[in-house]
N, C-alpha and C positions, 0 to 999 in steps of 0.2 A: 788323472787327467779323465780317464771313460768315463767316471762317477758324474763329472762335472756335463761332461758336452751330454749323459744323458737324462740329468735333471734340465739344462736347458732343453733339449728335444720336450721332454714332459710337458714343461711350463709352455712350451713352443705348442704345443697339440690342446692343452687345456685352454691356451688364448684363441685360437681355430677354432675349435668346440661353441664357445662363447663367442664369437662373432657369426658363427653358423645361425645359431639361436637368435640371437639378436635379429640377421637377420629375415629370419621365418618368421617374426613376430613385426618386423618391418613390415613384407612381404603381405603379409595377412592383414595388418592395417590399411596397406594401400590398397587389396581388393577390395574392404569395406569402403573405404571411401572412394573409391572407383563408382564401387555400384550405384553409393549414396547421390554424386550429381551425377551419373546419368538417370535414377530419376527422377532428379529435379532437373534437370535437364528437359525431359518427357516432359515434365507436368508444364513445366512453362511452357513450352511448342503448341500442348494442347488446350491450355487456357488463350493464348494468342488468338489462336486459330475459334475455340468459340468466341473469343471476343471482335476479331475477321465478322465471321458468319453473324455476329450481333450487330455490328454497326453495320452490313449491305441490308438489314434486314430495316434498319431503322433509317434507310434511307428515303428521305422524303421527296416529294414532285412537287415542282416549284414555278410556278409559269412566266413563260420569263419573253414578252415581246410577240404574246400572241402563241407560241409555241412549248410545250410540255420540254423540262430541263431538271435534273438528278442531280443534290445536289448533298453531300455528308455532313451530318447533323454533327459529329464533332470536329473540332479544330485540331489544328496542326498542334500538338504536344511535347516534350522535351520525354524521350523515351515512351509513347505511345507506340502502336502497333504499326507497322506496315500493313498495308492491304494487298491484295494481289495487283498487280495491276491490271486495266482494264481499255479498251477505244475511250475517249474522252473523258478519262479520270484526271485531272488535274494534280500537276504534283505539289497543291499547296496542303493537301490531303496527309502528306509529309511534316515530320519533326522539322527543323530550322538544318539540325545535324544530316539527317541525310539530303535534303535538297541542295547541302551543301559539298556534300560528295556526289552526287547526281552532277550539280555545274563543274568542278573541278573535272570529272570525266569528259563534258561534254567539251569545255575550253580546251580540252588536249587535241594536238595538232593530226589531224587525220583520223581522230578521237578512239588514237594506239590506247592498247591497254597499259594497262597500270598497277603495279604493286599497291599493296596494304601501307607499306612503308613511305611510298612516292605520293599518296595520297594523302596521308599524314604531314607529309615536309609541306604541301601543297595546300595542307588548311591553314600552316601557320605550327606545329605541333611539334617539338619534343622525338623526330626520327627514332633518337636513344633512348628512347623511352621502352620499354616493349609493352608495357601497358596501354598508352596513347595507341600504338600500334598494333594492339589487339581487340583497341574498343574500337579501332576504325574498321580493318578486317570483317568483325563479325557484322557490324552494321550494313556492311559492302554485299556481306552472304547474305545476311537477310535481305537486303535489296535485290540481289541476283535470284535468290528463292522465290520471292514474290513478282519477277519478272521486269519489276524496274532498271534494271542493269542485266548487262553479260557475266556470267564467270566463267571464265579460262580452263580448257586443263591443268595450265602451266599457273593456276593461283592466283593471276592477274584478270584484274575486272574493266570492261569495256562498257562505252555508254551506247543503249542498245534497249530496245523494250522487245520482251515475248509474252504471251497470253502464256498464264498459268490455268489450271485447273484449280474451281475452287473447292468450297467447302462442301456443295454437294457433289462435285466431279473427282471426285479423287484429293490427296494430296498437291501440297505446293511446294511443302518443306524438301 
């Protein structure tokens, strides 16, 4: 009987060691994947900042009714960059998805804050699908970083604008 228990204990010990080794390999793979993800996020953010700076530089002056007004050269395109909000900048420079998010928040009673899940539901998306909610959260967070709306400490978003530092005046992310 004692020999049978020892054999089972040895088998359990070997299984635990095998699982520890597998966990260590998985942890190493996870760490490498997280490092790669961080690098790609930073690269994308740097590209977006560079494109925003380039878009600001390519703004052309258009004469309207005897006075000068500036108009952005680029049109709103799905997936386009979100320029930093500044006085006089029209929401038409934003993609239609971003405009819809702003409209949902502006149409809320007393402009109360809303969570990404609530915004997704208001947009007619299935708020039970995490990927849809995360897409809305990502867009809303970018709008908040660029000053188009306010992000509350609780993670909710609300209508409102604030000036953010431009490319030459510090990070807006």
